[in-house]
C-alpha positions in Angstrom: -18.7 -11.7 2.3 -22.1 -10.0 1.8 -23.3 -10.6 5.1 -19.8 -9.3 6.4 -20.1 -6.1 4.6 -23.7 -5.6 6.1 -22.2 -6.3 9.6 -19.6 -3.8 8.9 -21.8 -1.3 7.8 -24.5 -1.6 10.7 -21.2 -1.0 13.0 -19.9 2.1 10.8 -20.2 4.3 14.2 -17.9 1.9 15.9 -15.6 2.5 13.1 -15.8 6.1 13.1 -15.2 6.2 16.8 -12.0 3.8 16.5 -10.8 6.3 13.7 -10.9 9.3 16.0 -9.4 7.6 19.0 -6.5 6.3 16.8 -6.0 9.8 15.3 -6.2 11.3 18.8 -3.7 8.9 20.4 -1.3 9.2 17.5 -0.9 12.7 18.0 -1.5 13.5 21.7 1.2 15.6 23.4 2.5 16.7 19.9 2.9 20.5 19.5 2.4 20.3 15.9 -0.4 17.4 15.9 -1.7 16.6 12.5 0.8 18.7 10.7 3.3 15.8 11.0 1.2 14.0 8.5 2.3 16.8 6.0 5.7 17.5 7.0 7.1 13.8 6.5 5.8 13.5 2.9 6.9 17.2 2.1 10.4 16.5 3.6 10.8 13.3 1.7 9.8 15.2 -1.6 12.1 17.8 -1.0 14.9 15.4 -0.6 14.2 13.3 -3.6 13.8 16.8 -5.6 17.2 17.7 -4.6 18.8 14.5 -5.7 16.8 14.0 -9.0 15.6 17.2 -10.0 18.9 19.3 -9.0 21.7 16.9 -9.0 20.3 14.6 -11.9 18.1 17.0 -13.4 19.3 16.5 -17.0 18.6 12.8 -16.9 15.4 13.2 -15.1 13.9 15.8 -17.2 14.7 13.5 -20.1 12.5 10.6 -19.2 9.7 12.7 -17.3 8.0 14.2 -20.6 5.3 16.7 -19.7 6.1 16.6 -16.1 9.7 17.6 -16.7 8.7 21.4 -15.8 6.8 20.3 -12.8 8.7 17.4 -11.0 8.1 18.6 -7.5 4.3 18.2 -8.1 5.0 14.7 -9.7 7.0 13.9 -6.7 4.7 15.1 -4.1 1.5 13.4 -5.6 3.2 10.1 -5.6 4.8 10.5 -1.9 1.3 11.8 -0.6 -0.4 8.5 -1.9 2.5 6.4 -0.9 2.4 7.5 2.7 -1.2 6.5 2.9 -0.3 3.2 1.6 2.6 2.2 3.7 1.5 3.6 6.9 -1.7 2.1 6.4 -0.1 -1.5 6.0 2.4 -0.9 8.7 -0.3 0.1 11.2 -2.9 -2.4 10.1 -0.4 -5.2 10.3 -0.4 -5.0 14.3 -4.1 -3.7 14.5 -5.1 -7.1 16.2 -2.2 -7.7 18.5 -2.1 -4.3 19.6 -5.7 -4.3 20.6 -6.3 -7.7 22.0 -8.2 -6.6 25.1 -10.6 -4.2 23.3 -11.1 -7.0 20.4 -12.0 -9.6 22.7 -14.4 -7.3 24.8 -16.3 -5.3 21.9 -19.2 -6.7 20.2 -18.2 -5.7 17.0 -16.9 -7.4 13.8 -13.2 -7.8 14.0 -12.4 -6.4 10.5 -13.4 -3.0 12.0 -9.9 -2.9 13.8 -7.5 -3.2 10.7 -10.2 -1.4 8.2 -9.9 1.4 11.1 -6.3 1.8 10.2 -6.7 2.3 6.6 -9.4 4.8 7.3 -7.2 6.9 9.7 -4.5 7.1 7.3 -6.8 8.2 4.5 -7.9 10.9 6.7 -4.4 12.0 6.9 -3.9 11.6 3.0 -7.2 13.9 2.7 -5.7 16.5 4.8 -2.7 16.8 2.6 -5.0 17.2 -0.7 -5.1 21.3 -0.1 -1.6 21.4 -0.1 -1.3 19.2 -3.3 -3.8 21.3 -4.9 -2.3 24.6 -4.3 0.9 23.4 -5.7 -0.8 22.3 -8.7 -2.7 25.7 -9.2 0.9 27.5 -8.9 2.0 25.3 -11.7 -1.2 25.7 -13.7 -1.0 29.5 -13.6 2.6 29.2 -15.0 1.2 26.9 -17.8 3.3 23.9 -16.5 0.4 21.5 -16.5 -3.0 21.4 -17.9 -5.3 19.5 -15.8 -9.0 19.0 -17.1 -10.6 15.6 -17.6 -8.1 14.0 -15.8 -8.9 15.4 -12.5 -11.6 12.5 -12.6 -8.7 10.1 -12.0 -8.3 11.0 -8.4 -11.5 9.4 -7.2 -10.7 6.4 -9.3 -7.5 6.3 -7.6 -8.5 6.7 -4.1 -11.3 4.0 -4.6 -9.0 1.4 -6.1 -6.2 2.3 -3.4 -8.7 1.7 -0.7 -9.9 -1.6 -2.1 -6.2 -2.8 -2.4 -5.4 -1.6 1.1 -8.3 -3.2 2.9 -7.8 -6.5 1.5 -3.9 -6.4 2.1 -4.7 -5.1 5.9 -7.2 -7.8 6.5 -4.8 -10.4 5.3 -1.6 -9.3 7.3 -3.2 -8.6 10.3 -4.9 -12.0 10.7 -1.6 -13.6 9.8 0.5 -11.4 11.9 -1.3 -12.6 15.1 -0.4 -16.2 14.0 3.2 -15.5 12.8 4.7 -12.4 14.1 7.5 -12.7 11.4 4.9 -10.9 8.9 5.5 -7.3 10.8 9.2 -7.6 10.4 9.0 -9.2 6.9 6.6 -6.3 5.6 9.3 -3.6 6.6 11.6 -5.1 4.1 8.8 -5.3 1.6 7.7 -1.8 2.1 11.0 -0.7 1.2 11.2 -2.5 -1.8 7.8 -1.6 -3.1 8.7 2.2 -2.9 11.3 1.5 -5.6 9.4 -1.0 -7.4 6.6 1.1 -7.9 6.5 4.5 -10.3 6.5 6.9 -7.2 9.5 9.0 -7.9 10.0 8.2 -11.7 7.7 7.6 -14.6 6.4 4.5 -15.7 7.9 5.0 -19.3 11.4 4.9 -17.9 10.6 0.9 -16.9 9.0 0.3 -20.1 11.9 2.0 -22.3 14.5 0.2 -20.2 16.5 -2.7 -21.1 14.9 -5.0 -18.5 13.5 -8.6 -20.0 10.3 -8.6 -21.2 8.9 -11.0 -18.7 10.3 -9.0 -15.8 8.4 -5.8 -17.2 5.1 -7.9 -17.3 5.5 -9.0 -13.7 6.3 -5.6 -12.7 3.1 -4.2 -14.0 1.3 -6.9 -12.4 1.6 -5.2 -9.1 -1.6 -3.3 -8.5 0.2 -0.3 -7.0 1.9 0.4 -10.5 -1.6 1.2 -12.0 -2.8 3.1 -8.8 0.1 5.5 -8.8 -0.2 5.8 -12.5 -3.7 7.1 -11.7 -2.6 9.4 -9.2 -0.3 10.9 -11.6 -2.7 11.2 -14.3 -4.6 13.7 -12.2 -2.3 16.5 -13.4 -0.5 14.6 -16.3 -3.1 13.1 -18.7 -0.4 11.1 -20.7 0.4 9.1 -17.4 -3.2 7.6 -17.5 -2.8 3.8 -17.6 -3.7 2.2 -20.6 -6.6 -0.2 -21.0 -4.5 -3.4 -20.1 -2.9 -2.0 -17.1 -6.0 -0.5 -15.8 -8.0 -3.6 -16.1 -5.0 -5.5 -14.3 -5.0 -2.9 -11.6 -8.8 -3.3 -10.7 -9.2 -6.7 -11.0 -5.9 -7.4 -9.0 -7.2 -5.1 -6.3 -10.5 -6.6 -6.2 -9.0 -10.2 -5.9 -6.7 -9.0 -3.0 -9.8 -7.6 -1.3 -11.5 -11.0 -1.7 -8.6 -13.0 -0.6 -8.0 -10.8 2.3 -11.7 -11.0 3.4 -11.9 -14.7 3.0 -8.6 -15.6 5.1 -9.7 -13.1 7.8 -13.0 -15.0 8.2 -11.2 -18.4 8.1 -8.3 -17.3 10.5 -10.7 -15.3 13.0 -11.3 -18.4 15.5 -7.4 -19.1 15.5 -6.8 -15.5 15.9 -9.2 -15.0 18.7 -8.1 -18.2 20.6 -4.4 -16.7 20.1 -5.4 -13.6 21.3 
């Protein structure tokens, strides 16, 4: 894995070119261009705010704690991070099957292609951070939030999420070449994960629910749970994951990266033969 990382680093310019090309192709012949990467999460946030922040505001506010007075910020924070995760996984899954001619002709590590999709979607996430910060400034001026040291959760959340997504991208892209059902199955998994992670609701709602204890343990074994807690903790320090959840998240993400890298290298000869 060390030699693979070194080879990938030596071809970082190729990765940069691929990311720029993917972004240019994605938004070509589009009037709004990169603004589409902002419109979709903002639209989703508006819908969920209307349902849970207006129609069911009484029930929602009872469980949100310090986020009750700034629920739109809570929503947008989670949805922006979710769009990075879901888009990266969806596009990385067919990163090899959709670029077979390029893969068999370019002399670069093949990991560049799925990792490029994760990096490209991170660029879209980064483009939305100014909007997220602007909303946070408005609520901070009103005294609804009190960010401080918790702002340091942002680089930690981004780093852990990047590690997890790269591992999953390598794993899914290789297996999708050999079994095309992976791409279809992933669509269902992504829908389930959206509601099985604390994106539009706080983790405390799950912990205080009547679910069996073993199911709550399984729920928190999902690294995305701790990752989204870190994203929410940027503005709400009380949402910062406890030591057990943080360790589970970091260790789980690193293990996924190692498994993804190992599987990609083992399957690479079969993948190239299939392509």
